[in-house]
C-alpha positions, 0 to 999 in steps of 0.5 A: 679441645673436647674429649672426642676431639682429643681422641680423634686427634690422638688417633690421627697422630698414631696413624701418621707416626705408624706410617713414618716408622712403617709399623702397624698402629697396634705395634706402636701402641705396644711401644706406648704401653711400655711408657705407661700410655694405656688407658685412653684419657690418662694415656693422652695426658701422659703422652702430652705431658712435658715430663714425657720425653723422647728418651722415654720413647727410645727406651720403650722401642729398645725394650720391644727390640725394634730396629729403627734409626734414631733420626727417624724415631725423633721425627716420629716422636715429634709427630706424636706430640700435641699440636702447638698453639701458634703464639702471636708475635709482639710488635713494638710501637703503639699504632692500631695497625701494630696492635692488630698484628700483635693480636693476630697469630703471625700465620694469619699475616699477609705476605706484604705484612711479613715482608715489612718485618723481615730482616736479619733482626726480624721475628723468626716466625716471619722468616719461617712463614715466608720460607713456607709460602715461597716453597724455599725458592728465591723470592727476596730482593734487596734495595741498594741500602740493604732493606727489603724491596717489599713490592718486588719481593711480594711479586716474586713470592707469589711466583714462587708459590707455583713455579721455580724462580730465578736467582737474578731478575731484571727490574727497571733495566737493572739486573737484581739478585734474588735471594732465598728467605734466610739469605742476605746480601754479601757482607765484608769481614776480615780474617785474623792475620794469624788464623785465616779460619777465624773472622774478626768480630769488631777487630777481635780474634778469640784465638789470639785474645787480641783486638787488632783494630783496623790497622790494615798495614799491621794486619797485612804485615802479621800475615806475611810474618805468618806465611813467610817465616818459621817463627811463632807469630803469636809471640808478636801479636801485640806489636804495632807496625813500627815494632814489627818492622824492626823485628822483621826487616826482611819482611819489611822489604817484602811488604814494601815491594808488595804494597807498591805492586798492589799485591799485599795479602787481603784479609777481606772475606765477602760472605753471603750467609743465612741468618742462622749460621755463624759467619765468624768461623769456618770449618777448618781449625788450626792453632799457631 
C-alpha cells in the first residue's frame, strides 16, 4: 500500500471510529495524540504497531476524561486497527484442485467448495464465510450419516442470502432439519452419576477424578445412592456394582423395582451444540 493509500485508509478508519464513539474526528485525534500518534507517517506506524494496545487507547481516553463504555471502546479500537490480510487455508492432499484452493484466499471460494470442507473439524474460516453468506440463517442440512448434504445446503444458502429460511424443510417427501452454520445434529452424552452438571468425556468425570466406563447398571445405581441417601456418594465412587449392592441393600431393592418397570434414572443427555461451545459442562456447578 503506497503512502497516499495509507493516509486515505487511516482517515477512513478515523471517521468510522468517531461515528462509533459519537465524537468528532478532532476529538479522536486528541486521544490519539496522547498515545504519541501525531505526525501522519510515524503516527500511522505507531497505531499499526503490534506493540500499541487497547490498554494504551483506554489510558488515553481516561486522560481526556471522556466517559465511554469499555465494550464500545473495544469495538472502536478494533475499527482503528489496520485491515488484516486474509490468509489462505492450507488443505491436505496433493491434487491440483486442493493446490488451487490453498493458493486462493478462502474468501474467494465458492459456496460449494466451502460446504465440501465444512464440519466440526473443518477450517474455522470456512465456517465464518458460510455464516456471513447465509446471514446467520438456517441453511445446513445433514445426511443420515452425519455428513453435510452439500447439494441441499447449497440450495438453502442461496435462499438465506435474500430471505428468512425455515428450521425444517421437506426433501423427497421427508422432513429434514435445517441448521444454522456452527450448529450440528444432536449428540448423546452421559452425565456423571454423582455430578449431574458434568458430562462424562470417554467415561471420565473431572470432578470425581474417576473413569466410570460404560457400565450403565453401576452408573444408575450410583445416581440412586446420590438422590436417595444422605451419605456422601463420593466415598463409594470406586466401587463396582456388586460392592455397591452389598453396601446399599435398600437401594438394591429400589434398583431392581425400577429396572423391572423400565424407570431407572437415565444419564443420557441429548445436546445440540455449536462447535465453539463446550458441551461437557453446563452453567450450574455443585460439589458433593
